[in-house]
C-alpha positions in Angstrom: 92.2 93.9 101.0 89.4 95.7 102.7 90.0 96.1 106.4 91.9 98.9 108.0 93.7 96.4 110.1 95.2 94.8 107.0 96.2 98.2 105.6 97.8 99.2 108.9 99.8 96.0 109.1 101.1 96.4 105.5 102.0 100.1 106.1 103.7 99.2 109.4 105.6 96.0 108.5 105.8 96.2 104.7 108.8 97.1 102.6 108.3 100.5 100.9 109.3 101.6 97.4 108.5 104.8 95.6 108.4 105.6 91.9 107.2 109.0 90.6 103.7 109.3 92.2 103.3 105.7 93.2 104.4 104.4 96.6 104.1 100.6 97.1 104.1 98.7 100.4 104.7 95.0 100.2 104.2 92.5 103.1 103.7 88.8 103.4 100.1 87.9 103.6 98.4 86.6 106.9 96.4 84.3 104.5 97.4 81.6 102.1 96.3 82.1 98.5 96.8 84.7 95.7 98.4 88.0 96.4 96.0 91.0 97.5 95.9 94.4 96.4 94.9 97.6 98.3 94.7 101.0 97.0 95.0 104.4 98.8 94.4 107.5 96.8 94.4 110.8 98.8 91.5 113.2 98.2 94.1 115.9 97.4 95.1 113.9 94.3 91.9 114.9 92.5 88.1 114.8 92.4 86.2 111.6 92.8 86.1 111.0 89.0 90.0 111.2 88.8 90.5 109.1 91.8 88.2 106.3 90.5 89.8 106.3 87.2 93.2 106.0 88.8 91.9 103.0 90.8 90.5 101.3 87.6 93.9 101.9 85.9 95.8 100.4 88.9 93.6 97.4 88.9 94.2 96.8 85.1 98.0 97.2 85.7 97.8 94.7 88.6 96.0 92.1 86.5 98.8 92.2 83.9 101.4 91.4 86.4 102.6 88.2 87.7 102.9 88.8 91.4 103.8 85.7 93.4 101.1 84.3 95.8 101.1 85.1 99.4 101.7 88.9 99.3 99.7 91.8 100.5 100.4 95.0 98.3 99.2 98.5 99.1 99.5 101.1 96.3 99.4 104.7 97.4 98.9 107.2 94.6 99.3 110.9 94.5 98.5 113.8 92.1 101.4 112.8 89.7 99.9 109.4 89.4 96.4 110.6 88.7 97.7 112.9 86.0 99.9 110.3 84.4 98.8 108.3 81.3 98.1 104.5 81.7 101.4 103.5 80.3 103.4 105.8 82.5 101.5 104.6 85.6 102.1 100.9 84.6 105.6 101.6 84.2 106.0 103.3 87.7 103.9 100.4 89.4 106.2 97.8 87.9 109.3 99.7 88.9 108.1 100.2 92.4 107.1 96.6 92.8 110.5 95.3 91.3 112.4 97.5 93.7 110.2 96.4 96.7 111.0 92.7 95.7 107.5 91.7 94.6 108.5 91.2 91.0 111.5 89.8 89.3 
């Protein structure tokens, strides 16, 4: 997801779930096809290097998951997620997505 309109729609209409530093918003996609991922990492979470490392880790965790088609997912990370190890972050993303109904 790239446009602010898509992010706003998911924030407004999506189901929200939180797991230790990771907040996940899940909504049905307005387009057919594979699920889309959007990331929102606040500047207060860390410097640019830390935020970009967190984005890379989130993308890697996303690629390992089998998310059903037709969903828009926005992951919001805060300082706790930036400071977490990859394994901890992956566990929290899976937990949040499961409780939001995006995973089984």
